[in-house]
C-alpha positions as CSV (number, residue, x, y, z in Angstrom):
1,X,6.9,30.8,22.9
2,X,6.2,28.8,19.8
3,X,6.6,25.0,20.0
4,X,7.6,23.0,17.0
5,X,5.6,19.9,18.0
6,X,2.1,19.8,19.5
7,X,-1.0,17.6,19.5
8,X,-2.3,17.3,16.0
9,X,0.6,19.0,14.2
10,X,2.7,16.0,13.4
11,X,1.2,12.5,12.9
12,X,-2.5,13.2,13.0
13,X,-3.8,9.7,12.1
14,X,-7.4,8.9,11.0
15,X,-8.7,5.4,11.3
16,X,-11.7,3.2,10.5
17,X,-12.5,0.0,12.5
18,X,-15.2,-2.4,13.7
19,X,-16.4,-2.5,17.3
20,X,-15.7,-5.8,19.0
21,X,-16.5,-5.0,22.6
22,X,-18.9,-2.4,24.0
23,X,-19.0,-3.5,27.6
24,X,-17.0,-0.6,29.0
25,X,-16.2,-1.3,32.7
26,X,-16.2,2.4,33.4
27,X,-19.6,2.9,31.7
28,X,-18.4,5.9,29.7
29,X,-19.4,4.5,26.4
30,X,-15.9,3.5,25.3
31,X,-15.5,0.6,22.9
32,X,-12.8,-1.7,21.7
33,X,-12.5,-1.5,17.9
34,X,-10.3,-3.6,15.6
35,X,-8.7,-0.8,13.5
36,X,-8.0,-1.6,9.9
37,X,-4.3,-1.5,9.1
38,X,-3.4,-1.3,12.7
39,X,-4.7,-4.4,14.4
40,X,-4.3,-7.8,12.8
41,X,-7.6,-9.5,11.7
42,X,-6.2,-12.7,13.2
43,X,-7.7,-12.7,16.7
44,X,-5.1,-15.2,17.9
45,X,-2.4,-12.5,17.3
46,X,-4.4,-9.6,18.7
47,X,-7.4,-10.8,20.8
48,X,-10.3,-8.5,21.5
49,X,-9.2,-8.1,25.1
50,X,-5.9,-6.6,23.9
51,X,-7.5,-3.9,21.9
52,X,-7.3,-0.4,23.5
53,X,-10.5,1.2,24.8
54,X,-11.5,4.1,22.4
55,X,-13.2,7.0,24.1
56,X,-16.1,8.6,22.4
57,X,-16.2,12.2,21.2
58,X,-19.5,13.6,22.3
59,X,-21.3,16.8,21.2
60,X,-20.8,19.7,23.5
61,X,-24.5,20.0,24.4
62,X,-24.3,19.6,28.1
63,X,-26.4,16.5,27.9
64,X,-25.3,13.1,29.3
65,X,-27.7,11.4,26.9
66,X,-26.0,9.4,24.1
67,X,-26.0,6.0,22.4
68,X,-22.6,4.4,22.2
69,X,-21.6,2.3,19.2
70,X,-22.6,-1.4,19.3
71,X,-20.7,-4.5,18.5
72,X,-20.3,-4.8,14.7
73,X,-20.8,-1.0,14.1
74,X,-18.1,0.5,11.9
75,X,-16.5,3.5,13.6
76,X,-14.0,6.2,12.5
77,X,-11.8,8.5,14.4
78,X,-8.3,9.5,15.1
79,X,-5.4,8.7,17.5
80,X,-4.6,11.2,20.2
81,X,-1.1,9.9,20.2
82,X,-0.5,10.0,16.4
83,X,1.7,7.3,15.0
84,X,2.0,5.5,18.4
85,X,-1.7,4.5,17.7
86,X,-2.6,3.6,21.3
87,X,-5.1,6.2,22.3
88,X,-8.1,6.0,19.8
89,X,-11.0,8.4,19.8
90,X,-14.3,7.6,18.1
91,X,-15.8,10.6,16.2
92,X,-18.6,8.8,14.4
93,X,-20.4,5.6,13.6
94,X,-21.4,3.8,10.5
95,X,-24.2,1.6,12.0
96,X,-23.9,-2.1,11.1
97,X,-25.2,-5.5,11.6
98,X,-22.9,-8.1,13.0
99,X,-22.2,-10.7,10.4
100,X,-19.5,-13.0,9.2
101,X,-18.7,-10.4,6.5
102,X,-18.3,-7.6,9.0
103,X,-15.7,-9.7,10.9
104,X,-13.7,-10.7,7.9
105,X,-13.9,-7.8,5.5
106,X,-10.4,-6.6,6.2
C-alpha cells in the first residue's frame, strides 16, 4: 500500500543555528540551538531553556566515540517533524568561537 504522506516527503525543512546549551542531562550529546528564522534572537521571548534539545546524527561506525558541538558552534540539520519544527536533528557543525557577534548575527 502506498502512502501519500511520509517522513521527509512533505515539509523537509533544513536549518542553521547557534548552540546555546551543551549540558545534555541525558549525556547523549544533544544540544539546544537557537535556529535562525525559527527562534527569536530576543532571549526574553525565547529563553535558552525553552529551546528544544536537538539530537545528533552520528556516523554508523559502531563507535561511541564522538565530540558533540560546543556552545557558540554553528550547526545545521533538519526537523524530523517538518514544518512543526519541534524535533531538530544536528547533521554537522561549523566550529566557532563564542563572541558577541556570534550571539547577535541574526
